[in-house]
ZAVO-482882 format. One record per residue (C-alpha): residue number from 1; residue in one letter; chain; x, y, z. Coordinates in Angstrom, 1 decimal, padded with zeros to 4 digits. Each point is the difference from the previous one (the first is absolute). Example, Ala and Ser with C-alpha at 12.3 -4.5 7.8 and 13.67 -1.06 7.14 Angstrom:
% residues 2
+-----+------+-------+--------+--------+--------+
!  nr ! rest ! kette !     xx !     yy !     zz !
+-----+------+-------+--------+--------+--------+
!   1 !    a !     A !  012.3 ! -004.5 !  007.8 !
!   2 !    s !     A !  001.4 !  003.4 ! -000.7 !
+-----+------+-------+--------+--------+--------+
This chain:
% residues 316
+-----+------+-------+--------+--------+--------+
!  nr ! rest ! kette !     xx !     yy !     zz !
+-----+------+-------+--------+--------+--------+
!   1 !    m !     A !  020.7 !  136.4 !  057.4 !
!   2 !    i !     A ! -000.4 ! -002.2 !  003.1 !
!   3 !    v !     A !  003.7 ! -000.7 !  000.0 !
!   4 !    l !     A !  000.8 !  003.7 ! -000.3 !
!   5 !    f !     A ! -002.3 !  000.9 !  003.0 !
!   6 !    a !     A !  001.6 ! -002.7 !  002.2 !
!   7 !    f !     A !  003.5 !  001.2 ! -000.9 !
!   8 !    s !     A ! -000.9 !  003.7 !  000.8 !
!   9 !    c !     A ! -001.0 ! -001.0 !  003.6 !
!  10 !    r !     A !  003.6 ! -001.1 !  000.8 !
!  11 !    t !     A !  002.3 !  002.9 ! -000.9 !
!  12 !    a !     A !  003.8 ! -000.4 !  000.3 !
!  13 !    v !     A !  001.4 !  000.8 !  003.4 !
!  14 !    e !     A !  003.7 !  000.8 !  000.4 !
!  15 !    k !     A !  001.7 ! -000.4 !  003.4 !
!  16 !    s !     A !  003.4 ! -000.6 ! -001.4 !
!  17 !    p !     A !  001.8 !  000.8 ! -003.3 !
!  18 !    i !     A !  000.6 ! -003.8 ! -000.5 !
!  19 !    f !     A ! -003.4 ! -001.3 !  001.3 !
!  20 !    k !     A ! -003.3 !  000.7 ! -001.6 !
!  21 !    h !     A ! -003.5 ! -001.4 !  000.6 !
!  22 !    d !     A ! -003.7 !  000.8 ! -000.6 !
!  23 !    i !     A ! -001.5 ! -000.7 !  003.4 !
!  24 !    a !     A ! -001.1 !  003.5 !  001.2 !
!  25 !    k !     A ! -001.2 ! -001.0 !  003.5 !
!  26 !    g !     A ! -000.8 ! -002.8 !  002.3 !
!  27 !    p !     A !  002.2 ! -003.1 !  000.8 !
!  28 !    k !     A !  002.9 ! -000.8 ! -002.2 !
!  29 !    p !     A !  001.5 ! -003.4 ! -000.7 !
!  30 !    w !     A !  003.6 !  000.9 !  001.1 !
!  31 !    t !     A !  001.7 !  000.9 !  003.3 !
!  32 !    s !     A !  001.8 !  003.1 ! -000.9 !
!  33 !    e !     A !  000.6 !  002.7 ! -002.6 !
!  34 !    t !     A !  003.4 !  000.9 !  001.3 !
!  35 !    f !     A !  002.8 ! -001.2 ! -002.1 !
!  36 !    e !     A !  003.8 !  000.0 !  000.4 !
!  37 !    l !     A !  000.8 !  002.1 ! -003.1 !
!  38 !    e !     A !  003.7 !  000.2 !  000.6 !
!  39 !    e !     A !  001.9 ! -002.4 !  002.2 !
!  40 !    e !     A !  002.7 !  001.4 !  002.1 !
!  41 !    d !     A !  001.3 ! -003.4 !  000.9 !
!  42 !    f !     A !  001.8 ! -002.6 ! -002.2 !
!  43 !    t !     A !  000.3 ! -003.8 !  000.0 !
!  44 !    f !     A !  003.1 ! -002.0 ! -000.4 !
!  45 !    a !     A !  000.5 ! -003.8 ! -000.3 !
!  46 !    i !     A !  002.4 ! -002.5 !  001.5 !
!  47 !    i !     A !  001.2 ! -003.3 ! -001.4 !
!  48 !    s !     A !  001.8 ! -002.7 !  002.0 !
!  49 !    d !     A !  002.3 ! -002.9 ! -000.7 !
!  50 !    l !     A !  000.2 ! -001.4 ! -003.5 !
!  51 !    n !     A !  002.8 ! -002.3 !  000.8 !
!  52 !    g !     A !  001.2 ! -002.7 !  002.2 !
!  53 !    g !     A ! -001.6 ! -002.3 ! -002.6 !
!  54 !    e !     A ! -001.8 !  002.2 ! -002.4 !
!  55 !    r !     A ! -003.3 ! -001.4 ! -001.4 !
!  56 !    e !     A ! -000.2 !  000.9 ! -003.7 !
!  57 !    g !     A ! -002.6 !  002.5 ! -001.1 !
!  58 !    v !     A ! -001.0 !  001.4 !  003.4 !
!  59 !    y !     A !  001.9 !  003.2 ! -000.1 !
!  60 !    s !     A ! -001.1 !  000.8 ! -003.6 !
!  61 !    t !     A ! -003.5 ! -000.5 !  001.1 !
!  62 !    a !     A !  000.6 !  002.4 !  002.9 !
!  63 !    v !     A !  001.3 !  002.6 ! -002.4 !
!  64 !    d !     A ! -003.2 ! -000.3 ! -002.0 !
!  65 !    q !     A ! -002.1 !  000.3 !  003.1 !
!  66 !    l !     A !  001.9 !  003.0 !  001.3 !
!  67 !    n !     A ! -000.6 !  001.8 ! -003.3 !
!  68 !    r !     A ! -003.8 ! -000.6 !  000.5 !
!  69 !    l !     A !  000.2 !  001.3 !  003.6 !
!  70 !    e !     A !  002.0 !  003.1 ! -001.1 !
!  71 !    p !     A !  002.1 !  000.9 !  003.1 !
!  72 !    t !     A !  002.2 !  003.1 ! -000.3 !
!  73 !    f !     A !  003.1 ! -002.2 !  000.2 !
!  74 !    v !     A !  001.2 ! -003.4 !  001.2 !
!  75 !    v !     A !  002.5 ! -000.9 !  002.7 !
!  76 !    s !     A !  001.8 ! -003.3 !  000.5 !
!  77 !    v !     A !  001.4 ! -001.7 !  003.1 !
!  78 !    g !     A !  002.7 ! -002.1 ! -001.8 !
!  79 !    d !     A !  000.8 ! -003.5 ! -001.3 !
!  80 !    l !     A ! -000.7 !  001.0 ! -003.6 !
!  81 !    i !     A !  002.3 ! -002.5 ! -001.7 !
!  82 !    d !     A !  001.3 ! -003.5 !  000.9 !
!  83 !    g !     A !  003.6 !  001.3 !  000.3 !
!  84 !    g !     A !  002.4 ! -001.8 !  002.3 !
!  85 !    t !     A !  002.7 ! -000.1 ! -002.7 !
!  86 !    e !     A !  003.2 !  001.8 ! -000.9 !
!  87 !    d !     A ! -000.6 ! -000.5 ! -003.7 !
!  88 !    e !     A ! -000.6 !  003.5 ! -001.4 !
!  89 !    e !     A ! -001.4 ! -001.4 ! -003.3 !
!  90 !    q !     A ! -002.7 ! -001.9 !  002.0 !
!  91 !    l !     A ! -000.7 !  003.0 !  002.1 !
!  92 !    s !     A ! -000.6 !  002.1 ! -003.1 !
!  93 !    i !     A ! -002.4 ! -002.6 ! -001.4 !
!  94 !    e !     A ! -002.0 ! -000.1 !  003.3 !
!  95 !    w !     A ! -000.1 !  003.8 !  000.5 !
!  96 !    d !     A ! -001.0 !  000.5 ! -003.7 !
!  97 !    s !     A ! -002.8 ! -002.5 !  000.5 !
!  98 !    f !     A ! -001.3 !  001.8 !  003.0 !
!  99 !    a !     A !  000.4 !  003.4 ! -001.8 !
! 100 !    d !     A ! -001.9 ! -001.2 ! -003.1 !
! 101 !    r !     A ! -003.0 ! -000.9 !  002.1 !
! 102 !    t !     A !  000.2 !  003.1 !  002.2 !
! 103 !    t !     A !  000.1 !  002.4 ! -002.9 !
! 104 !    a !     A ! -003.5 ! -001.1 ! -000.7 !
! 105 !    l !     A ! -001.1 !  002.0 !  003.0 !
! 106 !    d !     A ! -001.8 !  003.3 ! -000.8 !
! 107 !    m !     A !  001.5 !  001.7 !  003.0 !
! 108 !    p !     A !  003.5 !  000.4 !  001.7 !
! 109 !    f !     A !  001.5 ! -003.0 !  001.8 !
! 110 !    f !     A !  002.5 !  000.3 !  002.9 !
! 111 !    y !     A !  002.6 ! -002.7 !  000.4 !
! 112 !    l !     A !  001.2 ! -001.4 !  003.3 !
! 113 !    g !     A !  002.4 ! -002.9 !  000.5 !
! 114 !    g !     A ! -000.5 ! -003.2 !  001.9 !
! 115 !    n !     A !  002.4 ! -002.9 !  000.8 !
! 116 !    h !     A ! -000.6 ! -001.5 ! -003.4 !
! 117 !    d !     A !  000.9 !  003.3 ! -001.7 !
! 118 !    l !     A !  003.0 !  000.8 !  002.2 !
! 119 !    t !     A !  001.5 ! -003.4 !  000.9 !
! 120 !    n !     A !  003.7 !  000.7 ! -000.5 !
! 121 !    p !     A !  002.4 !  002.9 ! -000.7 !
! 122 !    v !     A ! -000.2 ! -000.5 ! -003.8 !
! 123 !    m !     A ! -003.8 !  000.4 !  000.1 !
! 124 !    r !     A !  000.4 !  003.0 !  002.2 !
! 125 !    e !     A !  002.2 !  001.7 ! -002.6 !
! 126 !    f !     A ! -002.4 ! -001.1 ! -002.8 !
! 127 !    w !     A ! -002.8 !  001.7 !  001.9 !
! 128 !    k !     A !  002.0 !  003.1 !  000.4 !
! 129 !    a !     A !  000.8 !  000.2 ! -003.7 !
! 130 !    r !     A ! -003.6 ! -000.6 ! -001.1 !
! 131 !    f !     A ! -002.1 !  001.6 !  002.8 !
! 132 !    g !     A !  002.3 !  002.2 !  002.0 !
! 133 !    p !     A ! -000.2 !  000.1 !  003.9 !
! 134 !    r !     A ! -001.2 ! -003.1 !  001.9 !
! 135 !    y !     A ! -001.8 !  002.2 !  002.5 !
! 136 !    y !     A ! -001.7 !  003.4 ! -000.7 !
! 137 !    h !     A ! -003.0 !  002.2 !  000.8 !
! 138 !    f !     A ! -002.5 !  002.1 ! -001.9 !
! 139 !    v !     A ! -002.9 !  002.3 !  000.8 !
! 140 !    y !     A ! -003.3 !  000.1 ! -001.9 !
! 141 !    e !     A ! -002.8 !  002.4 !  000.9 !
! 142 !    n !     A !  001.6 !  000.7 !  003.3 !
! 143 !    v !     A !  000.2 ! -003.7 !  000.9 !
! 144 !    l !     A !  003.5 ! -001.5 !  000.7 !
! 145 !    f !     A !  001.1 ! -003.4 ! -001.2 !
! 146 !    l !     A !  003.0 ! -001.7 !  001.5 !
! 147 !    m !     A !  001.4 ! -002.8 ! -002.1 !
! 148 !    l !     A !  002.4 ! -002.1 !  002.2 !
! 149 !    d !     A !  002.6 ! -002.6 ! -001.0 !
! 150 !    s !     A ! -000.4 ! -002.9 !  002.4 !
! 151 !    e !     A !  003.1 ! -001.8 ! -001.6 !
! 152 !    d !     A !  002.3 !  002.7 !  001.3 !
! 153 !    y !     A !  003.1 ! -002.0 !  001.1 !
! 154 !    t !     A !  003.7 !  000.5 ! -000.3 !
! 155 !    k !     A !  001.5 ! -001.7 ! -003.1 !
! 156 !    a !     A !  001.7 ! -002.6 !  002.2 !
! 157 !    r !     A ! -003.2 ! -000.8 !  001.9 !
! 158 !    m !     A ! -002.0 ! -000.1 ! -003.3 !
! 159 !    m !     A !  002.5 ! -002.7 ! -001.3 !
! 160 !    e !     A ! -000.3 ! -002.0 !  003.1 !
! 161 !    i !     A ! -003.8 !  000.0 ! -000.3 !
! 162 !    y !     A !  000.2 ! -000.8 ! -003.8 !
! 163 !    e !     A !  002.4 ! -002.9 !  000.5 !
! 164 !    a !     A ! -002.1 ! -001.4 !  002.9 !
! 165 !    r !     A ! -003.1 !  000.3 ! -002.1 !
! 166 !    a !     A !  001.7 ! -002.0 ! -002.9 !
! 167 !    t !     A !  000.7 ! -002.8 !  002.4 !
! 168 !    a !     A ! -003.5 !  000.0 !  001.4 !
! 169 !    l !     A ! -001.5 ! -000.1 ! -003.6 !
! 170 !    k !     A !  002.2 ! -003.1 ! -000.8 !
! 171 !    i !     A ! -001.5 ! -001.7 !  003.1 !
! 172 !    i !     A ! -003.5 !  000.9 ! -001.0 !
! 173 !    s !     A !  000.5 ! -001.3 ! -003.5 !
! 174 !    g !     A !  001.5 ! -003.3 !  001.2 !
! 175 !    e !     A !  003.4 !  000.8 ! -001.5 !
! 176 !    m !     A !  001.5 ! -000.2 !  003.6 !
! 177 !    e !     A ! -001.1 ! -001.9 !  003.0 !
! 178 !    g !     A ! -001.2 !  001.8 !  003.1 !
! 179 !    s !     A ! -002.9 !  001.9 !  001.6 !
! 180 !    y !     A ! -000.9 !  003.5 ! -001.2 !
! 181 !    e !     A ! -001.0 !  000.9 !  003.5 !
! 182 !    e !     A !  003.5 ! -000.8 !  001.2 !
! 183 !    t !     A !  001.8 !  002.1 ! -002.6 !
! 184 !    e !     A !  001.9 !  003.1 !  000.8 !
! 185 !    y !     A ! -002.2 !  002.0 ! -002.3 !
! 186 !    y !     A ! -003.2 ! -001.1 !  001.7 !
! 187 !    k !     A !  001.4 !  001.3 !  003.3 !
! 188 !    m !     A !  001.0 !  003.4 ! -001.4 !
! 189 !    p !     A ! -002.2 !  002.9 !  001.2 !
! 190 !    e !     A !  000.4 !  001.6 ! -003.4 !
! 191 !    r !     A ! -001.8 ! -002.9 ! -001.7 !
! 192 !    k !     A ! -003.4 !  001.0 !  001.4 !
! 193 !    l !     A !  000.5 !  003.5 !  001.4 !
! 194 !    g !     A !  002.7 !  001.7 ! -002.2 !
! 195 !    a !     A !  002.1 !  002.9 !  001.3 !
! 196 !    i !     A !  000.3 !  003.7 ! -000.3 !
! 197 !    s !     A !  003.3 !  001.9 !  000.3 !
! 198 !    a !     A !  000.7 !  003.0 !  002.2 !
! 199 !    e !     A !  000.6 !  002.0 ! -003.1 !
! 200 !    q !     A ! -003.4 ! -000.8 ! -001.5 !
! 201 !    t !     A ! -001.7 !  000.7 !  003.4 !
! 202 !    a !     A !  001.8 !  003.4 !  000.1 !
! 203 !    y !     A ! -001.1 !  000.8 ! -003.6 !
! 204 !    f !     A ! -003.7 ! -000.6 !  000.9 !
! 205 !    k !     A !  000.2 !  001.9 !  003.2 !
! 206 !    e !     A !  001.3 !  003.0 ! -002.0 !
! 207 !    v !     A ! -002.9 ! -000.4 ! -002.4 !
! 208 !    l !     A ! -002.5 ! -000.1 !  002.8 !
! 209 !    a !     A !  001.5 !  003.2 !  001.5 !
! 210 !    q !     A ! -000.3 !  001.6 ! -003.4 !
! 211 !    y !     A ! -003.7 ! -000.8 ! -000.3 !
! 212 !    p !     A ! -001.5 !  000.3 !  003.5 !
! 213 !    n !     A ! -003.5 !  001.2 ! -001.1 !
! 214 !    v !     A ! -001.0 ! -002.4 ! -002.8 !
! 215 !    k !     A ! -003.6 ! -001.4 !  000.1 !
! 216 !    w !     A !  001.2 ! -003.6 !  000.4 !
! 217 !    t !     A !  003.2 ! -002.1 ! -000.2 !
! 218 !    f !     A !  000.1 ! -003.4 ! -001.7 !
! 219 !    v !     A !  002.9 ! -002.4 !  000.7 !
! 220 !    f !     A !  000.7 ! -002.8 ! -002.4 !
! 221 !    m !     A !  002.6 ! -002.8 !  000.3 !
! 222 !    h !     A !  000.3 ! -003.6 ! -001.1 !
! 223 !    k !     A !  000.8 ! -001.8 !  003.2 !
! 224 !    p !     A ! -001.6 !  000.8 !  003.3 !
! 225 !    l !     A !  002.8 !  002.1 !  001.5 !
! 226 !    w !     A ! -002.4 !  001.1 !  002.8 !
! 227 !    m !     A !  000.1 ! -003.6 !  001.4 !
! 228 !    r !     A !  003.8 !  000.2 !  000.5 !
! 229 !    e !     A !  000.8 !  001.2 !  003.5 !
! 230 !    d !     A !  003.7 !  000.9 ! -000.2 !
! 231 !    d !     A !  001.7 !  003.1 ! -001.5 !
! 232 !    k !     A ! -000.5 ! -001.4 ! -003.6 !
! 233 !    g !     A ! -003.7 !  000.2 !  000.3 !
! 234 !    l !     A ! -002.5 !  002.8 ! -000.3 !
! 235 !    a !     A ! -000.1 !  001.2 !  003.6 !
! 236 !    a !     A !  002.0 !  003.2 ! -000.5 !
! 237 !    l !     A ! -002.1 !  001.0 ! -003.0 !
! 238 !    e !     A ! -003.2 ! -000.9 !  001.8 !
! 239 !    e !     A !  001.0 !  002.4 !  002.8 !
! 240 !    a !     A !  000.4 !  002.8 ! -002.6 !
! 241 !    l !     A ! -003.3 ! -000.9 ! -001.6 !
! 242 !    k !     A ! -001.9 ! -000.1 !  003.3 !
! 243 !    p !     A ! -001.3 !  003.7 !  000.1 !
! 244 !    r !     A ! -001.6 ! -000.3 ! -003.5 !
! 245 !    p !     A ! -002.8 ! -002.2 ! -001.6 !
! 246 !    y !     A !  001.6 ! -002.8 ! -002.1 !
! 247 !    s !     A ! -000.7 ! -003.4 ! -001.4 !
! 248 !    v !     A !  002.5 ! -002.9 ! -000.7 !
! 249 !    f !     A ! -000.2 ! -002.6 ! -002.7 !
! 250 !    n !     A !  002.3 ! -002.9 ! -000.8 !
! 251 !    g !     A ! -000.1 ! -003.3 ! -001.8 !
! 252 !    h !     A !  002.4 ! -003.0 !  000.0 !
! 253 !    l !     A ! -002.1 ! -002.5 !  002.1 !
! 254 !    h !     A ! -002.5 ! -000.7 ! -002.8 !
! 255 !    s !     A ! -002.8 !  000.0 !  002.6 !
! 256 !    f !     A ! -002.3 !  002.9 !  000.9 !
! 257 !    s !     A ! -000.1 !  001.4 !  003.5 !
! 258 !    h !     A ! -000.7 !  003.3 !  001.8 !
! 259 !    t !     A !  001.4 !  001.2 !  003.2 !
! 260 !    l !     A ! -000.8 !  003.1 !  002.1 !
! 261 !    r !     A !  003.4 !  001.2 !  001.2 !
! 262 !    n !     A !  000.7 !  003.4 !  001.6 !
! 263 !    n !     A ! -003.7 !  000.6 ! -000.7 !
! 264 !    r !     A !  000.8 ! -000.1 ! -003.7 !
! 265 !    d !     A ! -000.8 ! -002.5 ! -002.8 !
! 266 !    y !     A !  002.7 ! -002.4 ! -000.9 !
! 267 !    t !     A ! -001.0 ! -002.3 ! -002.9 !
! 268 !    i !     A !  001.8 ! -003.0 ! -001.4 !
! 269 !    l !     A ! -001.4 ! -000.5 ! -003.5 !
! 270 !    g !     A ! -000.7 ! -003.3 ! -001.7 !
! 271 !    t !     A !  001.2 ! -000.6 ! -003.5 !
! 272 !    t !     A ! -000.5 !  001.3 ! -003.6 !
! 273 !    g !     A !  001.3 ! -003.1 ! -001.7 !
! 274 !    g !     A !  002.5 ! -001.5 !  002.5 !
! 275 !    s !     A ! -000.1 ! -003.5 !  001.4 !
! 276 !    q !     A ! -002.7 ! -000.9 !  002.5 !
! 277 !    n !     A ! -000.5 ! -002.6 !  002.8 !
! 278 !    p !     A ! -003.2 ! -001.8 ! -001.0 !
! 279 !    m !     A ! -000.7 ! -000.6 !  003.7 !
! 280 !    d !     A !  000.1 !  003.7 !  000.8 !
! 281 !    s !     A ! -003.4 !  001.7 ! -000.3 !
! 282 !    l !     A !  001.7 !  003.4 !  000.1 !
! 283 !    a !     A !  002.3 ! -000.8 ! -003.0 !
! 284 !    f !     A ! -001.9 !  001.6 ! -002.8 !
! 285 !    d !     A !  000.7 !  002.3 ! -003.0 !
! 286 !    h !     A ! -001.2 !  003.5 !  000.4 !
! 287 !    v !     A !  000.7 !  003.7 ! -000.8 !
! 288 !    t !     A ! -000.5 !  002.7 !  002.6 !
! 289 !    l !     A ! -001.6 !  003.4 ! -000.6 !
! 290 !    v !     A !  000.6 !  002.9 !  002.3 !
! 291 !    r !     A ! -002.3 !  003.0 ! -000.3 !
! 292 !    m !     A !  001.8 !  003.0 !  001.5 !
! 293 !    v !     A ! -002.6 !  001.5 !  002.2 !
! 294 !    n !     A !  000.7 !  000.6 !  003.7 !
! 295 !    p !     A !  000.4 ! -002.7 !  001.3 !
! 296 !    p !     A !  000.7 ! -001.9 ! -003.2 !
! 297 !    v !     A ! -002.5 ! -002.6 ! -001.1 !
! 298 !    i !     A !  001.9 ! -003.3 ! -000.7 !
! 299 !    t !     A ! -001.7 ! -002.6 ! -002.1 !
! 300 !    h !     A !  001.4 ! -003.4 ! -000.8 !
! 301 !    l !     A ! -001.5 ! -001.5 ! -003.2 !
! 302 !    k !     A !  000.4 ! -003.7 ! -000.7 !
! 303 !    m !     A !  000.9 ! -000.4 ! -003.7 !
! 304 !    e !     A ! -002.5 ! -002.7 ! -000.4 !
! 305 !    g !     A ! -002.8 !  002.5 !  000.6 !
! 306 !    i !     A !  001.2 !  002.7 ! -002.5 !
! 307 !    l !     A ! -001.9 ! -000.8 ! -003.1 !
! 308 !    n !     A ! -000.3 !  001.5 ! -003.5 !
! 309 !    e !     A ! -003.1 !  001.0 ! -001.9 !
! 310 !    r !     A ! -000.7 ! -003.7 ! -000.8 !
! 311 !    g !     A !  000.1 ! -001.0 !  003.6 !
! 312 !    q !     A !  003.4 ! -001.6 ! -000.5 !
! 313 !    i !     A !  003.4 !  000.5 !  001.6 !
! 314 !    p !     A !  002.0 !  002.0 ! -002.6 !
! 315 !    l !     A !  002.5 ! -002.0 ! -002.1 !
! 316 !    k !     A ! -001.3 ! -003.3 !  001.4 !
+-----+------+-------+--------+--------+--------+
């Protein structure tokens, strides 16, 4: 009887269809009874470089972690395979390996090529046969995504870069004598900054004209085209982007950094399995979550801190 009397003094109070309590009056041990019942925003994730010396198991771990975080979709910034070969059988093996791990994602994944994925004309044709265009765009919930190809060279220039790279790799491996810093490849602007063609720039200008009133525009590329100052850089596209809110992401350098440029966020991502310089404190594995409010909330999560129910890194 005493228990029944105590219970009858605290009748159920409903402030929300999903929140019930029995405290009728006085202070309550929570801050608010207002809940976001239906989110109008969405969250997408970004992964960075796997390659340039992939470390086994890291990307598979990231896939497991992303499934726990449940973004709406995942975007890449390139260097998904080791590549650097004209052997189509080897390319099939490498792309199949990446696909086998990526199909474990519970959400869509958007491909983008880097220098390891698009090293020579054979690899470019392989990409076309398997994935279609090297650069493209899409719109999701009135948010525009521009997916740029930073390896956008003429076939002749691509072969010059490819052959110079082969020589440089022989010097690095000790197969040839010489200094890497003195090689033709090391001195090429494309090695670090890439290039974008006039045709690709014109394509994205047309896309921007087609979608002038989107909530936000995200620009993805592998190499930091925005650092290149000639007509093969991003300047012309930045001019077209200037009137609108936008954010830029790239990879390639395997070291995290953030720059405020044109009063916009330009982020160079770290790695999601690629090689790292042990002396670089900003060389770390991470995934990035972007919550699409206005302005977007960008959160970089180090993989070492994303734990499963046992307090462990998944798959480790």
